[in-house]
Structures are given as structure tokens and as C-alpha cells.
N, CA, C and O atoms as a GROMACS GRO file, in nm:
protein
  324
    1MET      N    1   8.422  10.168  10.805
    1MET     CA    2   8.531  10.191  10.897
    1MET      C    3   8.598  10.323  10.860
    1MET      O    4   8.620  10.351  10.742
    2LEU      N    5   8.629  10.403  10.959
    2LEU     CA    6   8.700  10.530  10.938
    2LEU      C    7   8.847  10.509  10.970
    2LEU      O    8   8.882  10.466  11.080
    3ILE      N    9   8.933  10.541  10.874
    3ILE     CA   10   9.077  10.523  10.887
    3ILE      C   11   9.144  10.658  10.887
    3ILE      O   12   9.126  10.736  10.793
    4ALA      N   13   9.222  10.687  10.991
    4ALA     CA   14   9.299  10.811  11.001
    4ALA      C   15   9.442  10.781  10.959
    4ALA      O   16   9.511  10.700  11.021
    5LEU      N   17   9.486  10.846  10.853
    5LEU     CA   18   9.619  10.822  10.797
    5LEU      C   19   9.707  10.944  10.818
    5LEU      O   20   9.672  11.054  10.775
    6ASP      N   21   9.819  10.924  10.883
    6ASP     CA   22   9.917  11.031  10.905
    6ASP      C   23   9.979  11.071  10.771
    6ASP      O   24   9.991  10.989  10.680
    7TYR      N   25  10.019  11.196  10.760
    7TYR     CA   26  10.079  11.245  10.635
    7TYR      C   27  10.231  11.240  10.639
    7TYR      O   28  10.292  11.158  10.570
    8ASP      N   29  10.293  11.326  10.719
    8ASP     CA   30  10.440  11.337  10.721
    8ASP      C   31  10.501  11.212  10.784
    8ASP      O   32  10.470  11.175  10.897
    9GLY      N   33  10.589  11.148  10.710
    9GLY     CA   34  10.656  11.031  10.760
    9GLY      C   35  10.580  10.901  10.740
    9GLY      O   36  10.635  10.793  10.760
   10THR      N   37  10.454  10.910  10.700
   10THR     CA   38  10.376  10.789  10.670
   10THR      C   39  10.336  10.796  10.522
   10THR      O   40  10.396  10.728  10.439
   11TYR      N   41  10.236  10.877  10.491
   11TYR     CA   42  10.195  10.891  10.351
   11TYR      C   43  10.312  10.934  10.264
   11TYR      O   44  10.331  10.881  10.154
   12THR      N   45  10.391  11.028  10.311
   12THR     CA   46  10.500  11.083  10.229
   12THR      C   47  10.612  10.983  10.203
   12THR      O   48  10.690  11.002  10.110
   13GLU      N   49  10.621  10.877  10.282
   13GLU     CA   50  10.728  10.778  10.262
   13GLU      C   51  10.705  10.689  10.140
   13GLU      O   52  10.800  10.638  10.081
   14ASP      N   53  10.578  10.671  10.101
   14ASP     CA   54  10.548  10.588   9.983
   14ASP      C   55  10.410  10.628   9.931
   14ASP      O   56  10.311  10.560   9.955
   15THR      N   57  10.406  10.740   9.861
   15THR     CA   58  10.277  10.794   9.816
   15THR      C   59  10.202  10.697   9.725
   15THR      O   60  10.079  10.690   9.731
   16GLU      N   61  10.272  10.623   9.642
   16GLU     CA   62  10.205  10.528   9.554
   16GLU      C   63  10.134  10.418   9.635
   16GLU      O   64  10.019  10.384   9.606
   17LEU      N   65  10.202  10.365   9.735
   17LEU     CA   66  10.142  10.264   9.822
   17LEU      C   67  10.015  10.318   9.886
   17LEU      O   68   9.910  10.253   9.881
   18TRP      N   69  10.024  10.437   9.946
   18TRP     CA   70   9.910  10.492  10.018
   18TRP      C   71   9.799  10.538   9.926
   18TRP      O   72   9.682  10.528   9.961
   19ASP      N   73   9.833  10.587   9.807
   19ASP     CA   74   9.728  10.621   9.709
   19ASP      C   75   9.648  10.496   9.672
   19ASP      O   76   9.526  10.500   9.665
   20ASN      N   77   9.718  10.386   9.648
   20ASN     CA   78   9.650  10.259   9.617
   20ASN      C   79   9.567  10.212   9.736
   20ASN      O   80   9.454  10.164   9.718
   21PHE      N   81   9.621  10.225   9.856
   21PHE     CA   82   9.548  10.187   9.976
   21PHE      C   83   9.419  10.268   9.989
   21PHE      O   84   9.312  10.212  10.015
   22ILE      N   85   9.430  10.399   9.969
   22ILE     CA   86   9.313  10.487   9.981
   22ILE      C   87   9.207  10.449   9.879
   22ILE      O   88   9.089  10.438   9.913
   23VAL      N   89   9.247  10.430   9.754
   23VAL     CA   90   9.153  10.393   9.648
   23VAL      C   91   9.081  10.263   9.685
   23VAL      O   92   8.959  10.253   9.674
   24ASN      N   93   9.157  10.163   9.729
   24ASN     CA   94   9.098  10.033   9.763
   24ASN      C   95   9.010  10.041   9.887
   24ASN      O   96   8.905   9.977   9.893
   25ALA      N   97   9.052  10.119   9.986
   25ALA     CA   98   8.971  10.133  10.106
   25ALA      C   99   8.836  10.196  10.072
   25ALA      O  100   8.732  10.148  10.117
   26ILE      N  101   8.839  10.302   9.994
   26ILE     CA  102   8.714  10.368   9.954
   26ILE      C  103   8.628  10.275   9.870
   26ILE      O  104   8.506  10.269   9.888
   27LYS      N  105   8.690  10.203   9.779
   27LYS     CA  106   8.620  10.106   9.694
   27LYS      C  107   8.548  10.001   9.778
   27LYS      O  108   8.441   9.954   9.740
   28ASN      N  109   8.606   9.966   9.891
   28ASN     CA  110   8.547   9.866   9.980
   28ASN      C  111   8.455   9.926  10.085
   28ASN      O  112   8.416   9.858  10.180
   29GLY      N  113   8.421  10.053  10.069
   29GLY     CA  114   8.322  10.115  10.156
   29GLY      C  115   8.376  10.182  10.281
   29GLY      O  116   8.299  10.220  10.370
   30HIS      N  117   8.507  10.198  10.290
   30HIS     CA  118   8.566  10.263  10.406
   30HIS      C  119   8.589  10.411  10.376
   30HIS      O  120   8.585  10.455  10.262
   31GLU      N  121   8.613  10.485  10.481
   31GLU     CA  122   8.643  10.628  10.470
   31GLU      C  123   8.784  10.651  10.521
   31GLU      O  124   8.822  10.600  10.626
   32VAL      N  125   8.862  10.728  10.445
   32VAL     CA  126   8.999  10.759  10.484
   32VAL      C  127   9.013  10.910  10.496
   32VAL      O  128   8.969  10.984  10.408
   33LYS      N  129   9.074  10.955  10.605
   33LYS     CA  130   9.103  11.097  10.623
   33LYS      C  131   9.250  11.110  10.661
   33LYS      O  132   9.305  11.026  10.732
   34ILE      N  133   9.313  11.216  10.614
   34ILE     CA  134   9.449  11.248  10.657
   34ILE      C  135   9.437  11.321  10.790
   34ILE      O  136   9.360  11.417  10.803
   35LEU      N  137   9.512  11.276  10.889
   35LEU     CA  138   9.514  11.338  11.021
   35LEU      C  139   9.658  11.380  11.049
   35LEU      O  140   9.746  11.296  11.067
   36THR      N  141   9.680  11.511  11.052
   36THR     CA  142   9.816  11.563  11.061
   36THR      C  143   9.830  11.663  11.175
   36THR      O  144   9.734  11.730  11.213
   37MET      N  145   9.951  11.670  11.229
   37MET     CA  146   9.980  11.769  11.333
   37MET      C  147  10.015  11.905  11.273
   37MET      O  148  10.045  11.999  11.346
   38ARG      N  149  10.012  11.916  11.144
   38ARG     CA  150  10.039  12.045  11.081
   38ARG      C  151   9.933  12.148  11.119
   38ARG      O  152   9.824  12.116  11.164
   39TYR      N  153   9.971  12.274  11.099
   39TYR     CA  154   9.876  12.384  11.110
   39TYR      C  155   9.804  12.399  10.976
   39TYR      O  156   9.858  12.358  10.873
   40PRO      N  157   9.684  12.457  10.976
   40PRO     CA  158   9.613  12.477  10.849
   40PRO      C  159   9.690  12.562  10.747
   40PRO      O  160   9.668  12.548  10.627
   41HIS      N  161   9.779  12.649  10.794
   41HIS     CA  162   9.857  12.730  10.699
   41HIS      C  163   9.973  12.651  10.637
   41HIS      O  164  10.053  12.706  10.562
   42GLU      N  165   9.981  12.520  10.668
   42GLU     CA  166  10.078  12.428  10.607
   42GLU      C  167   9.997  12.324  10.528
   42GLU      O  168   9.992  12.208  10.567
   43PRO      N  169   9.935  12.365  10.418
   43PRO     CA  170   9.833  12.282  10.353
   43PRO      C  171   9.885  12.152  10.292
   43PRO      O  172  10.000  12.141  10.247
   44ILE      N  173   9.795  12.056  10.292
   44ILE     CA  174   9.814  11.927  10.226
   44ILE      C  175   9.699  11.912  10.128
   44ILE      O  176   9.583  11.934  10.163
   45ASN      N  177   9.732  11.876  10.006
   45ASN     CA  178   9.628  11.858   9.905
   45ASN      C  179   9.637  11.719   9.845
   45ASN      O  180   9.726  11.689   9.765
   46ILE      N  181   9.544  11.636   9.885
   46ILE     CA  182   9.528  11.504   9.824
   46ILE      C  183   9.383  11.500   9.777
   46ILE      O  184   9.290  11.503   9.857
   47GLU      N  185   9.366  11.494   9.648
   47GLU     CA  186   9.233  11.505   9.589
   47GLU      C  187   9.138  11.400   9.647
   47GLU      O  188   9.169  11.281   9.652
   48GLY      N  189   9.020  11.448   9.689
   48GLY     CA  190   8.915  11.361   9.736
   48GLY      C  191   8.928  11.313   9.880
   48GLY      O  192   8.847  11.233   9.926
   49ILE      N  193   9.031  11.362   9.952
   49ILE     CA  194   9.053  11.318  10.090
   49ILE      C  195   9.048  11.441  10.181
   49ILE      O  196   9.114  11.541  10.156
   50GLU      N  197   8.968  11.431  10.286
   50GLU     CA  198   8.962  11.539  10.384
   50GLU      C  199   9.088  11.536  10.470
   50GLU      O  200   9.136  11.430  10.510
   51VAL      N  201   9.141  11.655  10.497
   51VAL     CA  202   9.259  11.668  10.582
   51VAL      C  203   9.217  11.736  10.712
   51VAL      O  204   9.155  11.842  10.711
   52ILE      N  205   9.252  11.673  10.824
   52ILE     CA  206   9.223  11.727  10.956
   52ILE      C  207   9.356  11.775  11.015
   52ILE      O  208   9.450  11.698  11.029
   53TYR      N  209   9.362  11.903  11.049
   53TYR     CA  210   9.483  11.965  11.106
   53TYR      C  211   9.466  11.979  11.257
   53TYR      O  212   9.366  12.032  11.304
   54THR      N  213   9.564  11.930  11.332
   54THR     CA  214   9.554  11.940  11.478
   54THR      C  215   9.638  12.053  11.537
   54THR      O  216   9.635  12.075  11.658
   55SER      N  217   9.711  12.124  11.454
   55SER     CA  218   9.793  12.238  11.499
   55SER      C  219   9.887  12.200  11.613
   55SER      O  220   9.893  12.268  11.716
   56ARG      N  221   9.958  12.091  11.593
   56ARG     CA  222  10.059  12.038  11.685
   56ARG      C  223  10.003  11.975  11.812
   56ARG      O  224  10.077  11.946  11.906
   57LYS      N  225   9.874  11.955  11.816
   57LYS     CA  226   9.810  11.890  11.932
   57LYS      C  227   9.800  11.739  11.908
   57LYS      O  228   9.800  11.694  11.793
   58ALA      N  229   9.791  11.662  12.015
   58ALA     CA  230   9.775  11.517  12.005
   58ALA      C  231   9.656  11.486  11.913
   58ALA      O  232   9.554  11.554  11.917
   59LYS      N  233   9.671  11.383  11.833
   59LYS     CA  234   9.574  11.352  11.728
   59LYS      C  235   9.449  11.280  11.778
   59LYS      O  236   9.340  11.298  11.723
   60TYR      N  237   9.465  11.198  11.880
   60TYR     CA  238   9.353  11.116  11.925
   60TYR      C  239   9.236  11.205  11.968
   60TYR      O  240   9.253  11.301  12.043
   61GLY      N  241   9.119  11.171  11.920
   61GLY     CA  242   8.999  11.244  11.957
   61GLY      C  243   8.953  11.347  11.856
   61GLY      O  244   8.842  11.399  11.868
   62TYR      N  245   9.037  11.380  11.758
   62TYR     CA  246   8.996  11.478  11.657
   62TYR      C  247   8.890  11.422  11.563
   62TYR      O  248   8.802  11.495  11.516
   63ILE      N  249   8.898  11.294  11.536
   63ILE     CA  250   8.795  11.226  11.458
   63ILE      C  251   8.771  11.090  11.523
   63ILE      O  252   8.861  11.036  11.587
   64PRO      N  253   8.652  11.034  11.506
   64PRO     CA  254   8.622  10.904  11.568
   64PRO      C  255   8.673  10.788  11.482
   64PRO      O  256   8.594  10.704  11.437
   65ALA      N  257   8.803  10.784  11.459
   65ALA     CA  258   8.861  10.681  11.373
   65ALA      C  259   8.855  10.543  11.438
   65ALA      O  260   8.866  10.529  11.560
   66ASN      N  261   8.837  10.443  11.354
   66ASN     CA  262   8.845  10.304  11.399
   66ASN      C  263   8.988  10.255  11.397
   66ASN      O  264   9.028  10.172  11.479
   67ILE      N  265   9.066  10.307  11.302
   67ILE     CA  266   9.206  10.268  11.286
   67ILE      C  267   9.290  10.394  11.264
   67ILE      O  268   9.253  10.482  11.186
   68TYR      N  269   9.402  10.402  11.333
   68TYR     CA  270   9.499  10.509  11.314
   68TYR      C  271   9.625  10.447  11.255
   68TYR      O  272   9.676  10.349  11.307
   69ILE      N  273   9.675  10.506  11.145
   69ILE     CA  274   9.799  10.460  11.084
   69ILE      C  275   9.896  10.576  11.095
   69ILE      O  276   9.875  10.682  11.036
   70ASP      N  277  10.004  10.557  11.172
   70ASP     CA  278  10.097  10.666  11.200
   70ASP      C  279  10.236  10.609  11.225
   70ASP      O  280  10.251  10.511  11.298
   71ASN      N  281  10.337  10.671  11.165
   71ASN     CA  282  10.474  10.625  11.189
   71ASN      C  283  10.524  10.660  11.329
   71ASN      O  284  10.623  10.605  11.375
   72GLU      N  285  10.456  10.751  11.396
   72GLU     CA  286  10.489  10.788  11.534
   72GLU      C  287  10.362  10.776  11.618
   72GLU      O  288  10.301  10.878  11.650
   73PRO      N  289  10.321  10.655  11.654
   73PRO     CA  290  10.194  10.638  11.725
   73PRO      C  291  10.184  10.714  11.857
   73PRO      O  292  10.073  10.741  11.903
   74GLY      N  293  10.296  10.748  11.917
   74GLY     CA  294  10.292  10.827  12.040
   74GLY      C  295  10.231  10.964  12.018
   74GLY      O  296  10.180  11.026  12.112
   75ARG      N  297  10.234  11.012  11.895
   75ARG     CA  298  10.177  11.144  11.863
   75ARG      C  299  10.025  11.143  11.868
   75ARG      O  300   9.962  11.249  11.863
   76LEU      N  301   9.966  11.026  11.878
   76LEU     CA  302   9.822  11.021  11.896
   76LEU      C  303   9.784  11.080  12.031
   76LEU      O  304   9.675  11.136  12.047
   77PHE      N  305   9.874  11.067  12.128
   77PHE     CA  306   9.842  11.107  12.266
   77PHE      C  307   9.927  11.219  12.323
   77PHE      O  308   9.902  11.264  12.434
   78THR      N  309  10.028  11.265  12.248
   78THR     CA  310  10.114  11.372  12.298
   78THR      C  311  10.124  11.486  12.197
   78THR      O  312  10.130  11.463  12.076
   79ASP      N  313  10.126  11.606  12.249
   79ASP     CA  314  10.142  11.723  12.164
   79ASP      C  315  10.284  11.731  12.112
   79ASP      O  316  10.375  11.672  12.170
   80SER      N  317  10.301  11.804  12.003
   80SER     CA  318  10.434  11.831  11.949
   80SER      C  319  10.474  11.971  11.991
   80SER      O  320  10.391  12.061  11.995
   81PHE      N  321  10.599  11.989  12.022
   81PHE     CA  322  10.645  12.121  12.067
   81PHE      C  323  10.733  12.185  11.964
   81PHE      O  324  10.781  12.297  11.985
   0.00000   0.00000   0.00000
């Protein structure tokens, strides 16, 4: 299963929780990627996790995720201005 995890406002709210989640998800054969509306010049570094930058565009469709985890689920379908 591919899991898309939002960074700002989700991962950043409890990094320990999400680090444990990522470790366990990978251990159980899942793939986790950070999916953020940031631009590439606003880097995120989480070791061993690919970061997908949408440059303020709606997130849905950037990766074929099975599950999206986001504190603002509307951002999956709407651009940020």
C-alpha cells in the first residue's frame, strides 16, 4: 500500500508519532511518501522518505496513493494561493 503523508500541519504536529508510523508501515511492507504543497526550494529532509513537491498545486494525482493522510483534506483537490 502506498501512503501519502502531508508534512506541514500533519507530520510537523507530532514528529515522534509519524516517525513511528513510518517505521512500522515500512516494516509491514508499505511505502510512505511525504506529499507537500511546498515548492522544491522549500526542502524537507526526512531520511529514507521520498518527498513529492506539488508547488502549491492540488495534491491528488501526483502519486498513485492508496491512502492520503492530511490535516487539510480539501488540499488534495484545490490549489493553494
